N, C-alpha and C positions, 0 to 999 in steps of 0.2 A: 899370151892368152888374156883376153879381156873378160873380166868378171863383173856382172851386174849385181850390185848390192841394193836391195829394194827398201832399205830404211836408212834415214840420215841421223843427225844428232851425234852424240858421243858414241852411241852403239855403232853407228855406221863408220865413224872414224876408227874405232877399235878394230872392227872387222877389216876395214881397208888397210890398216897397218899390218894385220896378220896376213892378208892376201898379198901385200907388197913383199913382206918378208919371205913368203913362199915362192916368190919369183913371178907373180902374176900382176896384171894391170887392173886396178879396181875402178869401177864407175859407180858412183853413188847416185841413185835415182829413185827416191821413194815413190811407191805406186799407190798406196792407200793412206787415208787419214782417218782419224777417229772423231766422230761427232756424237753429241749427246743423244740419248733416247728421245724419240719424238713425244711419247706420252710421259712427261715428267710427273704429272699428278699421280698417275698409277705407280710409277717407280718410287716416289717419295712416300706414298702410302704403305707400300710393302716394306721399304727400308725402316719406316717408323715401327712396324711390327717387329722387325729384327731388333731394333734398339730396345724394344720393350721385352725382349727375351721370349718371344712367342714361337721360336723355332728351336729344335734340338741341335740341328747341324746347319752350317753354312758351307756351301761348296763354291770354291773360287777357282776358276779355270783361266783367268787372264789378269794381267797386271792392270789393264784398263778398268776392270771391275773394282780393284782395290781403291782406285781414285774416288769412287762414288760412295764408298761404304761409310756409314755413320759409326759411332762408337759401338763396338760389338760386346755385348755383356759376357761376363766370364761363364755364365751358364750355357752359352752356345759353343759347341765344339766346332772347330773350323778345319775343313779339308782343303788342301791345295793340290792342284793337278801336278805340280812339279816344284823343283827346288827354287827356281827363279821366282815364281809366284809366291812361294812360301817366304822367301827373303823380303819381298815387298810388303807382305802382311806384317812380318815381324818388325820392319822399319816403322810401321804405323802403330806398333805396340800390340798387335793382335797375335796371341799364341796360336800355333798350328798343331793340331792334334793328330793329323793323318796326312801322309804323302805316299802315294803308291810307289812301289818299286819300279814298275813300268810307268814312266811319267807321260801318260796320255789319258784321254777320256775313257778309252776302253780299259786301260789299266786300272783307273780309279774304280770303275764299275766292278771289274773282276776281283779286286782286292778289298772291296767295301767291307768294313769290319762288323756291322750290325744289321739286324733284320727288321727293325721297327723304329718309328720316330718321324718327326717332322723336319723336312729339309727345305732350305731356301737355296735356289740356284739362280743368281743373276748372271746374265750372259749377253752376248752380242745378238743383234737382230737375226743374223743369218747362221746362228749356231746350229750344229747338228743335234738331233734329239738323243744322241747316244747316252748321255748321263741321265736325263730324265727318264727315258724308257728303262734303262738298266736298273736304276735305283727303285723304280716302281716295281720291277720284277722281284727285287729283294724285299719287298714289303714296306718300303718307305713311302710316306706321304710327301710328295714333291710339289713345291710351289715354284713356278718359274716367273721371271720378270726380265724384260729387256733393259739392260743397263747402258748400252751404247750401240752405235752403228759404225760399221766400217764402210767408208765411201771412197770410190776411185778418185785419184787426183786428176786423171785425164778423162774427159767426158766421152771420148771416142777412141776406137782402136787406132785410127789414123793419127790422132794427136799423140797418143802414146808412142806409136812407132816413130813419129817425127821427133819426139823428145829424145829418143835413143840415137837416131841417125842424123839429126840436124847438123848442118855445118856452121850456121850462124844464128844469132838471135837469142834472146833470153827465154828460158823455159821456166815455167812456175815449178818450184821445188818445195815439197813439204817433207820435213824430216821427222825422225822418231826420237823421242827422249830415250836415251840409251839405258837409263835405269829402269825403264818400263819394258815389259815383254812384247811377247809375241804379239800378236797382233795387236801397239800403242805408238802414236805418232803425233808430233807437234811441228809448228813452223820452224824450218831450218834456216840458219843464216850461213855464215862462212863455214866451209868444211874444215879449214885450218890445217890442211895437209897438202904439201906441194905435190906429193906423189899421187894424189887422188884426183881423178877427172871429175868435174862437175857437169851438170846437164847443159851448161852454156858453152862448154868447150867442144871442139870438133870431134865427131865420132866417125873416123875414117875407116876403122876396122870393125868387123862384126863382133857381136856378143858371142863369146865362146862358152860361157858358163853363167848360170844364175843361181844365187843363193836364195832359196824360197823359205820364208819364215812363217807362213800361215796359209790357210786355205784361201783367204781373200786375196793374198798376193799371188797365189797360183792361178787364180782366175784371171788376174790382170796380165800375168806373164803369157798365158795362153792367147791373149789378144794380140800379142806381138808378132805371131807367126814366125817364130825363130826357126832356124834350120834344124832338121831332124837330128843332127849330130851335136846340137848344143847340150852341154852337160848340165842337167838339172840336179841340184843338190838340196835335199829337204832337211829341215831342222829336226824332224822326227817322223815316226811311223804314220801318225795321223795326217801330217802335212804331205807325206809321200803319197798316201792314198788319195788325198785331194788333188794332187798333181796329176795322178793317173786318170782321175775322173774327168779332168779337163784336157785330156789327150797329151799330157807331157810325159816324156820318157825319163824316168828317174835314174840317174847315174850313181847316186850316192845318198846315204842317209846318215846324219850325225848320230853318234852313239849317245850323246847327251844333248839337251836343248840349250846349248850355249855357243858363244862365238868361236871358242877354241875348237870344239868338236865339229862345228860346221865347216871351218876351214880345213880341219884334218880330213874330213870326208871329201872335200874338194881336191886336196892333194892326192888322196888315194885314188880318186876317180881319174885324175890326170896322169896317174902312173908315175908319180914322183916319189 
């Protein structure tokens, strides 16, 4: 069974290793890349307000956001959507005051601990309004700002399909920095694993399963026109919802947003 892994870098290598150990054949082909926000002047103005301590809370829902943050004052409480994002914040020396038990945007809103204050939420251009709307219902004053954009690696559905099924020729590959989350990618070089197929190798067998790590990836997977029995494995409930929105049938959902749980869900969906 061939498994499409939509992120590269060391994260992709780690997932490919786990997929191989489970007895499957991994194919690393990153589908989206991260680009800076277009309105940098506005972003920097809002981040300057954060550095000045003009917010009570900072909500971080992506490791890509962590990259653009300035020094966060100790007066600002920080909420992370999940353990992976929280770990990235702590690596930057930013203490995390709140992580929801259910690690998703909806979980963060449902478990939000206070009912007043000023919140900054930097997010992707295409982020859903779940957090902003939910926190405003809780009485919070929410400021939003676009911190980054997710951009398809392949400009057309045909180019994307060709990258998966091509027999010859070099395909542009963009990989993800493994220490960064869910939706964070950078240029990939050698995959460094003999058992891992790269996008320039023949793809003579179909894709039997896809590991979907974000809503933006789900959108690109939908462009592939995969067979109806392709097993779609989502990294969490929110991603599973995004998959369904794009017409993908979800076969499994990871219990935790990490590589091990994602592959465990694949194994369970495959009946092994």
